[in-house]
mmCIF file as gemmi writes it, N, C-alpha and C atoms, coordinates in Angstrom:
data_model
loop_
_atom_site.group_PDB
_atom_site.id
_atom_site.type_symbol
_atom_site.label_atom_id
_atom_site.label_alt_id
_atom_site.label_comp_id
_atom_site.label_asym_id
_atom_site.label_entity_id
_atom_site.label_seq_id
_atom_site.pdbx_PDB_ins_code
_atom_site.Cartn_x
_atom_site.Cartn_y
_atom_site.Cartn_z
_atom_site.occupancy
_atom_site.B_iso_or_equiv
_atom_site.pdbx_formal_charge
_atom_site.auth_seq_id
_atom_site.auth_asym_id
_atom_site.pdbx_PDB_model_num
ATOM 1 N N . MET Axp A 1 ? 13.887 -21.027 -9.002 1 0 ? 1 A 1
ATOM 2 C CA . MET Axp A 1 ? 13.501 -19.637 -9.082 1 0 ? 1 A 1
ATOM 3 C C . MET Axp A 1 ? 13.063 -19.156 -7.702 1 0 ? 1 A 1
ATOM 4 N N . ILE Axp A 2 ? 13.396 -17.939 -7.367 1 0 ? 2 A 1
ATOM 5 C CA . ILE Axp A 2 ? 13.081 -17.366 -6.061 1 0 ? 2 A 1
ATOM 6 C C . ILE Axp A 2 ? 11.637 -16.859 -6.051 1 0 ? 2 A 1
ATOM 7 N N . LYS Axp A 3 ? 10.919 -17.155 -4.972 1 0 ? 3 A 1
ATOM 8 C CA . LYS Axp A 3 ? 9.537 -16.713 -4.808 1 0 ? 3 A 1
ATOM 9 C C . LYS Axp A 3 ? 9.496 -15.516 -3.855 1 0 ? 3 A 1
ATOM 10 N N . VAL Axp A 4 ? 8.555 -14.603 -4.091 1 0 ? 4 A 1
ATOM 11 C CA . VAL Axp A 4 ? 8.388 -13.417 -3.257 1 0 ? 4 A 1
ATOM 12 C C . VAL Axp A 4 ? 6.96 -13.396 -2.721 1 0 ? 4 A 1
ATOM 13 N N . LEU Axp A 5 ? 6.805 -13.251 -1.401 1 0 ? 5 A 1
ATOM 14 C CA . LEU Axp A 5 ? 5.493 -13.174 -0.772 1 0 ? 5 A 1
ATOM 15 C C . LEU Axp A 5 ? 5.079 -11.712 -0.664 1 0 ? 5 A 1
ATOM 16 N N . THR Axp A 6 ? 3.869 -11.405 -1.138 1 0 ? 6 A 1
ATOM 17 C CA . THR Axp A 6 ? 3.318 -10.061 -0.991 1 0 ? 6 A 1
ATOM 18 C C . THR Axp A 6 ? 1.933 -10.163 -0.361 1 0 ? 6 A 1
ATOM 19 N N . TYR Axp A 7 ? 1.506 -9.089 0.263 1 0 ? 7 A 1
ATOM 20 C CA . TYR Axp A 7 ? 0.159 -8.987 0.824 1 0 ? 7 A 1
ATOM 21 C C . TYR Axp A 7 ? -0.616 -7.984 -0.019 1 0 ? 7 A 1
ATOM 22 N N . GLN Axp A 8 ? -1.807 -8.376 -0.497 1 0 ? 8 A 1
ATOM 23 C CA . GLN Axp A 8 ? -2.687 -7.481 -1.225 1 0 ? 8 A 1
ATOM 24 C C . GLN Axp A 8 ? -3.899 -7.228 -0.348 1 0 ? 8 A 1
ATOM 25 N N . PHE Axp A 9 ? -4.376 -5.972 -0.322 1 0 ? 9 A 1
ATOM 26 C CA . PHE Axp A 9 ? -5.467 -5.609 0.574 1 0 ? 9 A 1
ATOM 27 C C . PHE Axp A 9 ? -6.091 -4.293 0.149 1 0 ? 9 A 1
ATOM 28 N N . ASN Axp A 10 ? -7.233 -3.982 0.758 1 0 ? 10 A 1
ATOM 29 C CA . ASN Axp A 10 ? -7.877 -2.682 0.581 1 0 ? 10 A 1
ATOM 30 C C . ASN Axp A 10 ? -7.396 -1.764 1.691 1 0 ? 10 A 1
ATOM 31 N N . LEU Axp A 11 ? -7.017 -0.551 1.294 1 0 ? 11 A 1
ATOM 32 C CA . LEU Axp A 11 ? -6.544 0.45 2.255 1 0 ? 11 A 1
ATOM 33 C C . LEU Axp A 11 ? -7.199 1.768 1.904 1 0 ? 11 A 1
ATOM 34 N N . GLN Axp A 12 ? -8.076 2.236 2.768 1 0 ? 12 A 1
ATOM 35 C CA . GLN Axp A 12 ? -8.801 3.491 2.575 1 0 ? 12 A 1
ATOM 36 C C . GLN Axp A 12 ? -9.504 3.525 1.221 1 0 ? 12 A 1
ATOM 37 N N . GLY Axp A 13 ? -10.152 2.401 0.865 1 0 ? 13 A 1
ATOM 38 C CA . GLY Axp A 13 ? -10.932 2.332 -0.357 1 0 ? 13 A 1
ATOM 39 C C . GLY Axp A 13 ? -10.151 2.045 -1.623 1 0 ? 13 A 1
ATOM 40 N N . LYS Axp A 14 ? -8.837 1.878 -1.528 1 0 ? 14 A 1
ATOM 41 C CA . LYS Axp A 14 ? -8.006 1.6 -2.699 1 0 ? 14 A 1
ATOM 42 C C . LYS Axp A 14 ? -7.295 0.27 -2.516 1 0 ? 14 A 1
ATOM 43 N N . ARG Axp A 15 ? -7 -0.404 -3.621 1 0 ? 15 A 1
ATOM 44 C CA . ARG Axp A 15 ? -6.27 -1.678 -3.576 1 0 ? 15 A 1
ATOM 45 C C . ARG Axp A 15 ? -4.785 -1.379 -3.407 1 0 ? 15 A 1
ATOM 46 N N . ALA Axp A 16 ? -4.126 -2.057 -2.48 1 0 ? 16 A 1
ATOM 47 C CA . ALA Axp A 16 ? -2.708 -1.823 -2.194 1 0 ? 16 A 1
ATOM 48 C C . ALA Axp A 16 ? -1.982 -3.15 -2.063 1 0 ? 16 A 1
ATOM 49 N N . GLU Axp A 17 ? -0.655 -3.089 -2.1 1 0 ? 17 A 1
ATOM 50 C CA . GLU Axp A 17 ? 0.182 -4.278 -1.995 1 0 ? 17 A 1
ATOM 51 C C . GLU Axp A 17 ? 1.472 -3.906 -1.277 1 0 ? 17 A 1
ATOM 52 N N . VAL Axp A 18 ? 1.971 -4.818 -0.446 1 0 ? 18 A 1
ATOM 53 C CA . VAL Axp A 18 ? 3.237 -4.604 0.245 1 0 ? 18 A 1
ATOM 54 C C . VAL Axp A 18 ? 4.013 -5.925 0.248 1 0 ? 18 A 1
ATOM 55 N N . LYS Axp A 19 ? 5.315 -5.839 0.062 1 0 ? 19 A 1
ATOM 56 C CA . LYS Axp A 19 ? 6.162 -7.031 0.088 1 0 ? 19 A 1
ATOM 57 C C . LYS Axp A 19 ? 6.359 -7.493 1.526 1 0 ? 19 A 1
ATOM 58 N N . ASP Axp A 20 ? 6.432 -8.802 1.704 1 0 ? 20 A 1
ATOM 59 C CA . ASP Axp A 20 ? 6.66 -9.381 3.026 1 0 ? 20 A 1
ATOM 60 C C . ASP Axp A 20 ? 7.968 -8.869 3.641 1 0 ? 20 A 1
ATOM 61 N N . SER Axp A 21 ? 8.965 -8.626 2.807 1 0 ? 21 A 1
ATOM 62 C CA . SER Axp A 21 ? 10.266 -8.167 3.3 1 0 ? 21 A 1
ATOM 63 C C . SER Axp A 21 ? 10.205 -6.758 3.895 1 0 ? 21 A 1
ATOM 64 N N . ASP Axp A 22 ? 9.14 -5.988 3.586 1 0 ? 22 A 1
ATOM 65 C CA . ASP Axp A 22 ? 8.975 -4.64 4.134 1 0 ? 22 A 1
ATOM 66 C C . ASP Axp A 22 ? 8.139 -4.624 5.411 1 0 ? 22 A 1
ATOM 67 N N . VAL Axp A 23 ? 7.567 -5.777 5.774 1 0 ? 23 A 1
ATOM 68 C CA . VAL Axp A 23 ? 6.674 -5.869 6.936 1 0 ? 23 A 1
ATOM 69 C C . VAL Axp A 23 ? 7.461 -6.266 8.183 1 0 ? 23 A 1
ATOM 70 N N . ALA Axp A 24 ? 7.332 -5.459 9.241 1 0 ? 24 A 1
ATOM 71 C CA . ALA Axp A 24 ? 7.968 -5.777 10.52 1 0 ? 24 A 1
ATOM 72 C C . ALA Axp A 24 ? 7.039 -6.635 11.374 1 0 ? 24 A 1
ATOM 73 N N . LEU Axp A 25 ? 5.72 -6.355 11.305 1 0 ? 25 A 1
ATOM 74 C CA . LEU Axp A 25 ? 4.746 -7.054 12.135 1 0 ? 25 A 1
ATOM 75 C C . LEU Axp A 25 ? 3.408 -7.075 11.418 1 0 ? 25 A 1
ATOM 76 N N . CYS Axp A 26 ? 2.72 -8.215 11.485 1 0 ? 26 A 1
ATOM 77 C CA . CYS Axp A 26 ? 1.411 -8.357 10.859 1 0 ? 26 A 1
ATOM 78 C C . CYS Axp A 26 ? 0.59 -9.298 11.722 1 0 ? 26 A 1
ATOM 79 N N . PHE Axp A 27 ? -0.61 -8.868 12.119 1 0 ? 27 A 1
ATOM 80 C CA . PHE Axp A 27 ? -1.462 -9.757 12.911 1 0 ? 27 A 1
ATOM 81 C C . PHE Axp A 27 ? -2.93 -9.497 12.585 1 0 ? 27 A 1
ATOM 82 N N . PRO Axp A 28 ? -3.774 -10.543 12.684 1 0 ? 28 A 1
ATOM 83 C CA . PRO Axp A 28 ? -5.189 -10.403 12.322 1 0 ? 28 A 1
ATOM 84 C C . PRO Axp A 28 ? -5.981 -9.601 13.344 1 0 ? 28 A 1
ATOM 85 N N . SER Axp A 29 ? -7.019 -8.949 12.855 1 0 ? 29 A 1
ATOM 86 C CA . SER Axp A 29 ? -7.95 -8.231 13.72 1 0 ? 29 A 1
ATOM 87 C C . SER Axp A 29 ? -8.775 -9.253 14.503 1 0 ? 29 A 1
ATOM 88 N N . ILE Axp A 30 ? -9.127 -8.947 15.728 1 0 ? 30 A 1
ATOM 89 C CA . ILE Axp A 30 ? -9.935 -9.869 16.533 1 0 ? 30 A 1
ATOM 90 C C . ILE Axp A 30 ? -11.388 -9.895 16.057 1 0 ? 30 A 1
ATOM 91 N N . SER Axp A 31 ? -11.768 -8.982 15.172 1 0 ? 31 A 1
ATOM 92 C CA . SER Axp A 31 ? -13.144 -8.962 14.673 1 0 ? 31 A 1
ATOM 93 C C . SER Axp A 31 ? -13.427 -10.139 13.746 1 0 ? 31 A 1
ATOM 94 N N . GLY Axp A 32 ? -12.36 -10.772 13.199 1 0 ? 32 A 1
ATOM 95 C CA . GLY Axp A 32 ? -12.534 -11.935 12.342 1 0 ? 32 A 1
ATOM 96 C C . GLY Axp A 32 ? -13.112 -11.626 10.974 1 0 ? 32 A 1
ATOM 97 N N . ASP Axp A 33 ? -12.949 -10.386 10.515 1 0 ? 33 A 1
ATOM 98 C CA . ASP Axp A 33 ? -13.524 -9.975 9.23 1 0 ? 33 A 1
ATOM 99 C C . ASP Axp A 33 ? -12.521 -10.019 8.074 1 0 ? 33 A 1
ATOM 100 N N . GLY Axp A 34 ? -11.372 -10.643 8.28 1 0 ? 34 A 1
ATOM 101 C CA . GLY Axp A 34 ? -10.371 -10.738 7.222 1 0 ? 34 A 1
ATOM 102 C C . GLY Axp A 34 ? -9.419 -9.563 7.161 1 0 ? 34 A 1
ATOM 103 N N . SER Axp A 35 ? -9.488 -8.666 8.136 1 0 ? 35 A 1
ATOM 104 C CA . SER Axp A 35 ? -8.569 -7.532 8.142 1 0 ? 35 A 1
ATOM 105 C C . SER Axp A 35 ? -7.369 -7.826 9.042 1 0 ? 35 A 1
ATOM 106 N N . TYR Axp A 36 ? -6.258 -7.169 8.723 1 0 ? 36 A 1
ATOM 107 C CA . TYR Axp A 36 ? -5.01 -7.338 9.468 1 0 ? 36 A 1
ATOM 108 C C . TYR Axp A 36 ? -4.429 -5.983 9.811 1 0 ? 36 A 1
ATOM 109 N N . PHE Axp A 37 ? -3.685 -5.936 10.898 1 0 ? 37 A 1
ATOM 110 C CA . PHE Axp A 37 ? -2.932 -4.742 11.265 1 0 ? 37 A 1
ATOM 111 C C . PHE Axp A 37 ? -1.487 -4.947 10.848 1 0 ? 37 A 1
ATOM 112 N N . PHE Axp A 38 ? -0.922 -3.982 10.149 1 0 ? 38 A 1
ATOM 113 C CA . PHE Axp A 38 ? 0.447 -4.046 9.651 1 0 ? 38 A 1
ATOM 114 C C . PHE Axp A 38 ? 1.285 -2.953 10.286 1 0 ? 38 A 1
ATOM 115 N N . THR Axp A 39 ? 2.547 -3.283 10.569 1 0 ? 39 A 1
ATOM 116 C CA . THR Axp A 39 ? 3.569 -2.299 10.903 1 0 ? 39 A 1
ATOM 117 C C . THR Axp A 39 ? 4.736 -2.566 9.97 1 0 ? 39 A 1
ATOM 118 N N . LEU Axp A 40 ? 5.099 -1.553 9.187 1 0 ? 40 A 1
ATOM 119 C CA . LEU Axp A 40 ? 6.203 -1.698 8.252 1 0 ? 40 A 1
ATOM 120 C C . LEU Axp A 40 ? 7.527 -1.407 8.943 1 0 ? 40 A 1
ATOM 121 N N . LYS Axp A 41 ? 8.614 -1.815 8.331 1 0 ? 41 A 1
ATOM 122 C CA . LYS Axp A 41 ? 9.942 -1.597 8.903 1 0 ? 41 A 1
ATOM 123 C C . LYS Axp A 41 ? 10.28 -0.121 9.042 1 0 ? 41 A 1
ATOM 124 N N . ASN Axp A 42 ? 9.639 0.748 8.242 1 0 ? 42 A 1
ATOM 125 C CA . ASN Axp A 42 ? 9.888 2.186 8.35 1 0 ? 42 A 1
ATOM 126 C C . ASN Axp A 42 ? 9.007 2.849 9.412 1 0 ? 42 A 1
ATOM 127 N N . GLY Axp A 43 ? 8.182 2.052 10.124 1 0 ? 43 A 1
ATOM 128 C CA . GLY Axp A 43 ? 7.365 2.566 11.218 1 0 ? 43 A 1
ATOM 129 C C . GLY Axp A 43 ? 5.923 2.879 10.846 1 0 ? 43 A 1
ATOM 130 N N . THR Axp A 44 ? 5.57 2.812 9.582 1 0 ? 44 A 1
ATOM 131 C CA . THR Axp A 44 ? 4.206 3.084 9.134 1 0 ? 44 A 1
ATOM 132 C C . THR Axp A 44 ? 3.264 1.996 9.641 1 0 ? 44 A 1
ATOM 133 N N . ARG Axp A 45 ? 2.103 2.411 10.172 1 0 ? 45 A 1
ATOM 134 C CA . ARG Axp A 45 ? 1.107 1.463 10.679 1 0 ? 45 A 1
ATOM 135 C C . ARG Axp A 45 ? -0.216 1.689 9.967 1 0 ? 45 A 1
ATOM 136 N N . PHE Axp A 46 ? -0.924 0.599 9.676 1 0 ? 46 A 1
ATOM 137 C CA . PHE Axp A 46 ? -2.226 0.718 9.043 1 0 ? 46 A 1
ATOM 138 C C . PHE Axp A 46 ? -2.989 -0.589 9.183 1 0 ? 46 A 1
ATOM 139 N N . ARG Axp A 47 ? -4.28 -0.512 8.86 1 0 ? 47 A 1
ATOM 140 C CA . ARG Axp A 47 ? -5.156 -1.684 8.887 1 0 ? 47 A 1
ATOM 141 C C . ARG Axp A 47 ? -5.573 -1.987 7.456 1 0 ? 47 A 1
ATOM 142 N N . GLY Axp A 48 ? -5.272 -3.189 6.995 1 0 ? 48 A 1
ATOM 143 C CA . GLY Axp A 48 ? -5.659 -3.622 5.654 1 0 ? 48 A 1
ATOM 144 C C . GLY Axp A 48 ? -6.879 -4.513 5.724 1 0 ? 48 A 1
ATOM 145 N N . GLU Axp A 49 ? -7.814 -4.306 4.8 1 0 ? 49 A 1
ATOM 146 C CA . GLU Axp A 49 ? -9.031 -5.108 4.754 1 0 ? 49 A 1
ATOM 147 C C . GLU Axp A 49 ? -8.983 -6.071 3.574 1 0 ? 49 A 1
ATOM 148 N N . GLU Axp A 50 ? -9.653 -7.204 3.701 1 0 ? 50 A 1
ATOM 149 C CA . GLU Axp A 50 ? -9.697 -8.241 2.66 1 0 ? 50 A 1
ATOM 150 C C . GLU Axp A 50 ? -8.278 -8.632 2.225 1 0 ? 50 A 1
ATOM 151 N N . VAL Axp A 51 ? -7.458 -8.996 3.186 1 0 ? 51 A 1
ATOM 152 C CA . VAL Axp A 51 ? -6.038 -9.304 2.954 1 0 ? 51 A 1
ATOM 153 C C . VAL Axp A 51 ? -5.879 -10.671 2.29 1 0 ? 51 A 1
ATOM 154 N N . LYS Axp A 52 ? -5.01 -10.699 1.271 1 0 ? 52 A 1
ATOM 155 C CA . LYS Axp A 52 ? -4.675 -11.951 0.585 1 0 ? 52 A 1
ATOM 156 C C . LYS Axp A 52 ? -3.163 -12.057 0.493 1 0 ? 52 A 1
ATOM 157 N N . GLU Axp A 53 ? -2.648 -13.257 0.721 1 0 ? 53 A 1
ATOM 158 C CA . GLU Axp A 53 ? -1.22 -13.517 0.523 1 0 ? 53 A 1
ATOM 159 C C . GLU Axp A 53 ? -1.021 -14.013 -0.899 1 0 ? 53 A 1
ATOM 160 N N . VAL Axp A 54 ? -0.073 -13.404 -1.617 1 0 ? 54 A 1
ATOM 161 C CA . VAL Axp A 54 ? 0.187 -13.768 -3 1 0 ? 54 A 1
ATOM 162 C C . VAL Axp A 54 ? 1.67 -14.094 -3.144 1 0 ? 54 A 1
ATOM 163 N N . ILE Axp A 55 ? 1.968 -15.252 -3.728 1 0 ? 55 A 1
ATOM 164 C CA . ILE Axp A 55 ? 3.36 -15.644 -3.958 1 0 ? 55 A 1
ATOM 165 C C . ILE Axp A 55 ? 3.648 -15.5 -5.451 1 0 ? 55 A 1
ATOM 166 N N . ARG Axp A 56 ? 4.709 -14.737 -5.761 1 0 ? 56 A 1
ATOM 167 C CA . ARG Axp A 56 ? 5.089 -14.493 -7.152 1 0 ? 56 A 1
ATOM 168 C C . ARG Axp A 56 ? 6.533 -14.899 -7.377 1 0 ? 56 A 1
ATOM 169 N N . ASN Axp A 57 ? 6.86 -15.143 -8.638 1 0 ? 57 A 1
ATOM 170 C CA . ASN Axp A 57 ? 8.251 -15.379 -8.996 1 0 ? 57 A 1
ATOM 171 C C . ASN Axp A 57 ? 8.988 -14.042 -8.953 1 0 ? 57 A 1
ATOM 172 N N . LYS Axp A 58 ? 10.171 -14.038 -8.362 1 0 ? 58 A 1
ATOM 173 C CA . LYS Axp A 58 ? 10.957 -12.817 -8.298 1 0 ? 58 A 1
ATOM 174 C C . LYS Axp A 58 ? 11.488 -12.493 -9.696 1 0 ? 58 A 1
ATOM 175 N N . VAL Axp A 59 ? 11.322 -11.262 -10.1 1 0 ? 59 A 1
ATOM 176 C CA . VAL Axp A 59 ? 11.752 -10.821 -11.42 1 0 ? 59 A 1
ATOM 177 C C . VAL Axp A 59 ? 13.007 -9.973 -11.258 1 0 ? 59 A 1
ATOM 178 N N . SER Axp A 60 ? 13.989 -10.242 -12.057 1 0 ? 60 A 1
ATOM 179 C CA . SER Axp A 60 ? 15.247 -9.491 -12.011 1 0 ? 60 A 1
ATOM 180 C C . SER Axp A 60 ? 15.012 -8.057 -12.498 1 0 ? 60 A 1
ATOM 181 N N . PRO Axp A 61 ? 15.629 -7.072 -11.853 1 0 ? 61 A 1
ATOM 182 C CA . PRO Axp A 61 ? 15.514 -5.69 -12.332 1 0 ? 61 A 1
ATOM 183 C C . PRO Axp A 61 ? 16.348 -5.434 -13.592 1 0 ? 61 A 1
ATOM 184 N N . LEU Axp A 62 ? 17.173 -6.402 -13.985 1 0 ? 62 A 1
ATOM 185 C CA . LEU Axp A 62 ? 18.015 -6.261 -15.166 1 0 ? 62 A 1
ATOM 186 C C . LEU Axp A 62 ? 17.259 -6.756 -16.397 1 0 ? 62 A 1
ATOM 187 N N . THR Axp A 63 ? 17.198 -5.922 -17.422 1 0 ? 63 A 1
ATOM 188 C CA . THR Axp A 63 ? 16.518 -6.28 -18.661 1 0 ? 63 A 1
ATOM 189 C C . THR Axp A 63 ? 17.494 -6.193 -19.815 1 0 ? 63 A 1
ATOM 190 N N . TYR Axp A 64 ? 17.541 -7.243 -20.608 1 0 ? 64 A 1
ATOM 191 C CA . TYR Axp A 64 ? 18.394 -7.248 -21.791 1 0 ? 64 A 1
ATOM 192 C C . TYR Axp A 64 ? 17.589 -6.787 -22.997 1 0 ? 64 A 1
ATOM 193 N N . ILE Axp A 65 ? 18.22 -5.948 -23.849 1 0 ? 65 A 1
ATOM 194 C CA . ILE Axp A 65 ? 17.535 -5.492 -25.07 1 0 ? 65 A 1
ATOM 195 C C . ILE Axp A 65 ? 18.289 -5.878 -26.317 1 0 ? 65 A 1
């Protein structure tokens, strides 16, 4: 089964998540407080706080009924 890496973090007081495949660059803050600076492939930049790496099983978008 294929695994997908995502980053979960606080962004402007809200919990957020981004897939590793959407991240162009990610590096830790020099403050050492668990925050990271992200640059996405679309050019969006932000600082995430309390960052956690989460590995999930990839789920197919196809659903049988």
